[in-house]
C-alpha positions in Angstrom: -4.2 36.0 32.1 -4.9 39.6 31.3 -8.2 41.2 32.3 -10.1 44.5 32.8 -9.9 45.2 36.5 -11.6 48.6 36.5 -13.0 51.3 34.2 -14.0 54.9 34.8 -16.4 56.6 32.4 -16.1 60.4 32.3 -17.5 63.1 29.9 -15.2 65.5 28.1 -16.7 69.0 28.0 -13.9 71.6 27.5 -15.5 73.7 30.3 -14.5 71.0 32.8 -11.1 72.8 32.8 -11.5 75.9 35.0 -9.2 78.1 32.8 -11.8 77.7 30.0 -14.9 78.1 32.2 -13.8 81.4 33.8 -16.5 82.7 36.2 -18.7 79.7 35.5 -16.0 77.2 36.7 -17.9 76.4 39.9 -20.9 75.1 37.9 -19.0 71.9 37.1 -17.4 71.4 40.5 -19.5 68.4 41.3 -18.6 66.9 37.9 -14.9 67.4 38.5 -15.2 65.9 42.0 -17.1 62.8 40.6 -14.4 62.3 37.9 -11.7 62.6 40.5 -13.4 60.0 42.7 -13.8 57.6 39.7 -10.2 57.9 38.7 -8.8 57.5 42.2 -10.8 54.3 42.4 -9.5 53.2 39.0 -5.9 53.7 40.1 -6.6 52.1 43.4 -7.4 48.9 41.6 -3.6 48.6 41.1 -3.6 48.0 37.3 -0.5 47.1 35.4 -1.5 49.5 32.7 -3.9 52.4 32.2 -5.3 53.2 28.7 -7.5 56.1 27.8 -10.2 55.7 25.1 -12.3 58.4 23.5 -14.2 59.4 20.4 -12.7 61.5 17.7 -13.2 62.4 14.0 -10.4 60.0 13.1 -9.1 56.8 14.7 -5.6 56.7 16.1 -3.3 55.3 18.7 -1.0 57.6 20.7 1.9 56.8 23.0 2.4 57.5 26.6 4.0 61.0 26.0 1.3 62.2 23.7 0.2 65.8 24.4 -3.0 67.8 23.8 -4.0 71.4 24.0 -7.3 73.2 24.6 -6.3 76.2 22.6 -9.0 75.7 20.0 -11.6 76.0 22.8 -10.3 79.2 24.3 -7.2 78.6 26.5 -3.9 77.1 25.7 -4.0 74.5 28.5 -1.6 71.7 27.7 -1.2 68.2 29.0 1.5 65.6 28.3 5.0 66.2 27.3 5.2 65.1 23.6 3.7 66.3 20.4 0.3 67.9 20.6 -1.8 65.3 18.8 -4.6 64.2 21.2 -8.2 65.0 20.2 -10.5 66.7 22.7 -11.8 63.6 24.4 -8.3 62.2 25.1 -6.9 65.7 26.0 -9.6 66.0 28.8 -8.8 62.4 29.8 -5.1 63.2 30.2 -6.0 66.4 32.1 -8.2 64.4 34.5 -5.4 61.9 35.1 -2.8 64.5 35.7 -5.1 66.4 38.0 -5.0 63.2 40.2 -1.2 63.1 40.0 -1.0 60.3 37.4 1.1 61.1 34.4 2.0 57.6 33.0 -0.9 56.1 31.1 0.4 53.5 28.7 -1.6 54.6 25.6 -4.3 56.7 24.2 -6.9 55.4 21.7 -9.1 57.5 19.5 -12.0 55.7 18.1 -13.9 57.3 15.2 -17.4 58.6 16.1 -18.9 56.6 13.3 -16.9 53.4 13.9 -18.6 50.1 13.3 -19.6 48.4 16.6 -17.5 45.4 15.7 -14.4 47.6 15.4 -15.1 49.1 18.8 -15.6 45.7 20.4 -12.5 44.3 18.8 -10.4 47.3 20.1 -11.7 46.7 23.6 -11.0 43.1 23.5 -7.4 43.8 22.3 -6.8 46.3 25.0 -7.9 43.8 27.7 -5.9 40.9 26.3 -2.4 39.8 27.3 -1.0 39.1 30.7 -1.6 42.3 32.5 -4.3 43.9 34.7 -5.8 46.6 32.6 -7.7 49.8 33.7 -9.6 51.9 31.1 -10.5 55.6 31.3 -13.4 55.9 28.9 -14.3 59.4 27.7 -17.8 60.0 26.4 -20.7 62.3 26.6 -24.4 61.3 26.4 -27.0 63.0 24.3 -26.8 66.7 23.3 -30.4 66.9 22.2 -32.2 66.8 25.6 -33.7 70.3 25.6 -34.5 73.2 23.4 -31.3 74.8 24.6 -29.2 71.8 23.8 -26.5 72.1 21.1 -28.5 69.8 18.9 -32.0 71.1 19.9 -34.7 68.9 21.4 -35.3 65.4 20.1 -38.1 63.4 21.6 -36.1 60.2 21.6 -33.1 61.7 23.4 -34.2 61.4 27.0 -35.4 57.7 26.9 -32.2 56.8 25.1 -30.1 58.7 27.6 -31.9 57.0 30.5 -31.2 53.6 28.9 -27.5 54.6 28.5 -27.2 55.8 32.1 -28.8 52.5 33.2 -26.3 50.5 31.2 -23.3 52.4 32.6 -24.7 52.1 36.2 -25.3 48.4 35.8 -22.2 47.4 33.9 -24.6 46.2 31.2 -22.2 45.0 28.5 -24.9 43.6 26.3 -26.8 46.8 26.0 -23.7 48.9 25.3 -22.5 46.4 22.7 -25.9 46.7 20.9 -25.9 50.5 20.6 -26.7 51.5 17.0 -24.3 54.1 15.5 -27.0 55.8 13.3 -29.3 56.3 16.3 -26.5 57.6 18.5 -25.5 60.0 15.7 -29.0 61.3 15.3 -29.2 61.9 19.1 -25.7 63.5 19.2 -24.3 60.9 21.6 -20.6 61.5 21.4 -19.7 58.6 23.6 -21.2 55.7 21.7 -18.1 54.3 20.2 -16.0 54.6 23.4 -18.7 52.9 25.4 -18.6 50.0 23.0 -14.9 49.7 23.4 -15.6 49.4 27.1 -18.1 46.6 26.3 -15.5 44.8 24.2 -12.9 45.0 27.0 -15.3 43.4 29.5 -15.0 39.7 29.5 -18.3 37.8 29.0 -19.5 36.5 32.3 -17.1 38.7 34.3 -18.0 39.8 37.8 -17.8 43.5 36.9 -20.1 45.8 38.8 -21.0 49.3 38.0 -22.3 52.4 39.8 -23.2 55.9 38.6 -21.4 58.7 40.5 -22.8 61.6 38.7 -25.5 62.5 36.1 -26.6 65.9 35.0 -27.1 68.1 32.0 -25.8 71.6 32.9 -25.6 72.8 29.3 -28.2 70.6 27.7 -25.7 67.8 27.2 -25.9 64.7 29.3 -22.8 64.1 31.4 -22.4 60.9 33.4 -19.6 59.5 35.5 -19.5 55.8 36.2 -17.2 53.4 37.8 -16.9 49.7 36.9 -15.0 47.4 39.3 -14.4 43.7 39.6 -16.9 42.0 41.9 -14.2 41.4 44.5 
């Protein structure tokens, strides 16, 4: 029987890629290190397939050779060998995998930022079904309204919401993630809501999945968290 054996949650700021960050590249060294640690653990779970999930303006499924470019964000850094179709979240996801020497994810799944929770949960369930051991790389940022210098400016509800979200990722709290409200997440500029709900849908009810937070910071007024979910064994 198929099952989710591991999941890594990583943010997707373009500045994670040193060629885009320039002289500020070292500011995200700890974030890159944490993402690398999570992905190495993900691959170490020996999954039969790895799928990448991330938010986008439009939904879509892309094959193993799908490519992405960061040219719109300032540098034509390319990943993948096929047509350049991946949105930002999945491009950064592929970049992180290739950085760890892994270039054969089975599929990439863009889920609309405003997707209904039921759609997200159903996608997660579909990804984890079948007869194979599945690992998910889930790309998503937290709130971008934490401070006055944040892209979305300060919102009083952003920090308590983000604390709740970080706690759910740290504790593999499927129920909390499944209950996230799209309208509230949109108001707080939480780019990862839909992808996090795909993760919730992929996690079988009553599973022995455990979580831990490897990184959490807000270097540019946007909450970035890295989490690792593994089977209890």
